[in-house]
C-alpha positions as CSV (number, residue, x, y, z in Angstrom):
1,X,-51.6,55.2,16.5
2,X,-48.3,56.5,16.8
3,X,-45.4,56.4,14.0
4,X,-43.3,54.7,17.0
5,X,-46.2,52.6,18.3
6,X,-46.6,51.3,14.8
7,X,-43.1,50.7,14.4
8,X,-43.1,48.9,18.1
9,X,-46.0,46.7,17.0
10,X,-44.2,46.2,13.3
11,X,-41.3,45.0,14.8
12,X,-43.0,42.2,17.5
13,X,-45.4,41.0,14.7
14,X,-41.9,40.4,12.7
15,X,-40.3,39.2,15.8
16,X,-43.2,37.1,16.6
17,X,-43.2,35.6,12.6
18,X,-39.6,34.9,12.3
19,X,-40.1,33.0,16.1
20,X,-43.1,31.4,14.4
21,X,-41.3,30.4,11.3
22,X,-38.2,29.2,13.3
23,X,-40.7,27.6,15.6
24,X,-42.6,25.3,12.9
25,X,-40.5,25.9,10.0
26,X,-36.9,26.1,10.7
27,X,-36.5,23.9,13.6
28,X,-38.8,20.8,11.6
29,X,-36.6,21.3,8.6
30,X,-33.6,21.6,10.6
31,X,-34.4,18.3,12.7
32,X,-35.1,16.4,9.5
33,X,-32.3,17.3,7.6
34,X,-30.1,15.9,10.7
35,X,-31.6,13.0,10.5
36,X,-31.5,12.6,7.0
37,X,-27.7,13.2,7.0
38,X,-27.4,10.5,9.8
39,X,-29.6,8.1,7.5
40,X,-27.2,8.7,4.4
41,X,-24.2,8.8,6.3
42,X,-25.1,5.0,7.8
43,X,-25.5,4.4,3.9
44,X,-22.7,5.3,3.0
45,X,-21.1,3.8,5.8
46,X,-22.9,0.7,4.8
47,X,-22.1,0.8,1.3
48,X,-18.2,1.4,1.8
49,X,-18.5,-2.1,4.2
50,X,-20.0,-3.7,1.1
51,X,-17.2,-2.7,-1.5
52,X,-14.6,-4.1,1.3
53,X,-17.0,-7.6,1.4
54,X,-17.4,-7.2,-2.3
55,X,-12.9,-6.9,-2.7
56,X,-12.8,-9.8,0.0
57,X,-15.2,-11.8,-2.1
58,X,-13.1,-11.4,-5.3
59,X,-9.7,-12.1,-3.6
60,X,-11.7,-15.2,-1.8
61,X,-13.0,-16.1,-5.8
62,X,-9.5,-16.2,-6.9
63,X,-7.5,-18.3,-4.0
64,X,-10.7,-20.6,-4.7
65,X,-9.6,-20.6,-8.6
66,X,-6.1,-21.3,-7.7
67,X,-6.9,-24.1,-4.8
68,X,-9.3,-25.6,-7.7
69,X,-5.9,-25.4,-10.0
70,X,-4.1,-27.0,-7.5
71,X,-6.4,-29.7,-6.9
72,X,-6.7,-30.3,-10.2
73,X,-2.9,-30.7,-11.0
74,X,-2.6,-33.3,-8.0
75,X,-5.8,-35.7,-9.4
76,X,-4.3,-35.5,-12.5
77,X,-0.8,-36.9,-11.1
78,X,-2.8,-39.5,-9.0
79,X,-4.2,-42.6,-11.2
80,X,-7.1,-44.3,-10.3
81,X,-6.2,-47.4,-7.7
82,X,-7.1,-50.2,-11.1
83,X,-3.5,-48.3,-12.7
84,X,-1.7,-49.8,-9.4
85,X,-0.5,-52.3,-12.1
86,X,1.1,-50.0,-14.4
87,X,3.1,-48.2,-11.8
88,X,4.6,-51.4,-10.6
89,X,5.4,-52.3,-14.4
90,X,7.1,-48.5,-14.6
91,X,9.0,-49.0,-11.8
92,X,10.1,-52.7,-12.5
93,X,10.8,-51.3,-15.9
94,X,12.9,-48.6,-14.7
95,X,14.8,-50.6,-12.3
96,X,15.7,-53.4,-15.0
97,X,16.7,-50.2,-17.2
98,X,19.4,-49.2,-14.8
99,X,20.8,-52.3,-14.5
100,X,19.6,-53.4,-10.6
101,X,18.1,-57.2,-9.9
102,X,14.6,-56.9,-8.2
103,X,14.7,-59.3,-5.3
104,X,11.1,-58.7,-3.8
105,X,8.4,-56.5,-4.1
106,X,5.5,-56.9,-1.8
107,X,2.3,-54.4,-1.3
108,X,1.9,-53.3,2.4
109,X,-1.6,-52.9,3.9
110,X,-3.5,-49.9,2.3
111,X,-3.9,-46.9,3.6
112,X,-7.3,-44.7,3.0
113,X,-7.7,-40.8,3.3
114,X,-10.0,-38.1,2.4
115,X,-9.7,-38.1,-1.5
116,X,-6.6,-40.5,-2.1
117,X,-5.3,-44.1,-1.1
118,X,-1.6,-44.6,-0.3
119,X,-0.3,-48.3,-1.3
120,X,2.9,-48.8,0.1
121,X,5.4,-51.7,-1.1
122,X,8.0,-53.4,0.2
123,X,11.2,-52.9,-2.1
124,X,14.2,-54.8,-2.0
125,X,16.8,-54.0,-5.2
126,X,20.4,-55.4,-5.6
127,X,22.9,-53.6,-8.3
128,X,25.4,-50.8,-8.0
129,X,25.5,-47.4,-5.8
130,X,25.3,-44.9,-8.9
131,X,22.3,-47.1,-10.5
132,X,20.6,-47.0,-7.5
133,X,21.0,-43.0,-7.7
134,X,19.9,-43.2,-11.4
135,X,17.1,-45.3,-10.4
136,X,16.0,-42.7,-7.8
137,X,16.2,-40.2,-10.2
138,X,13.8,-41.5,-12.9
139,X,10.9,-42.4,-10.7
140,X,11.3,-38.7,-9.9
141,X,10.4,-37.9,-13.4
142,X,7.4,-40.0,-13.4
143,X,3.9,-38.2,-13.8
144,X,3.0,-39.3,-10.3
145,X,3.1,-39.2,-6.7
146,X,5.0,-41.3,-4.9
147,X,7.3,-41.1,-1.6
148,X,10.1,-43.5,-0.8
149,X,10.5,-44.3,3.1
150,X,12.6,-46.6,5.0
151,X,15.4,-46.6,2.9
152,X,17.9,-48.4,4.0
153,X,21.5,-49.7,1.8
154,X,23.7,-52.5,2.7
155,X,27.1,-52.4,1.0
156,X,28.0,-55.8,-0.5
157,X,31.3,-57.3,1.1
158,X,31.6,-59.2,-1.7
159,X,31.5,-56.8,-4.9
160,X,32.9,-53.8,-4.0
161,X,30.6,-50.7,-5.0
162,X,27.7,-53.0,-5.1
163,X,24.6,-52.6,-2.5
164,X,21.4,-53.7,-1.2
165,X,18.5,-51.3,-0.9
166,X,15.7,-52.0,1.2
167,X,13.2,-49.2,0.8
168,X,9.3,-48.6,1.3
169,X,7.5,-47.1,-2.1
170,X,4.1,-44.7,-1.0
171,X,2.2,-44.9,-4.6
172,X,-0.7,-42.7,-4.1
173,X,-4.0,-42.7,-6.2
174,X,-7.4,-41.6,-6.6
175,X,-9.8,-42.7,-3.6
176,X,-12.7,-43.3,-6.4
177,X,-16.2,-44.7,-4.3
178,X,-16.6,-48.2,-5.6
């Protein structure tokens, strides 16, 4: 064999080895590398989604705690229904302390809702207008949830500065299953 033929055979065999190495080693390795890269990218994306979900869950936990605190606060201001007489007594004592005359107190139909009971009372008081205002301010300071609706003030035609107030006051209680 001559030197140039040897070089050509060597070059062809070198090219064949390079092609075989590329076809049977590098191409499968590149495909495997691409697949692994896609899997890694997919896992990275899932991890980011998990991080976002974790952040949302933390925010939801915090909001849930705030809601539980708010529910506890309002439940603490809702006495058991068995204490209606105490609340009524407090209201009448406040009216008497303010110098108002209680003409009538009538209970209306109780309304039950989820978690609480609303007991409306129709009241009629007589006295000085400024004392009504003080009465309402003192009611507002009670540690109870109450609502006054349908307030009607009628001026006393005989006594200057005095009036008769008719209103419905709703007192809210815990709805304890019995």
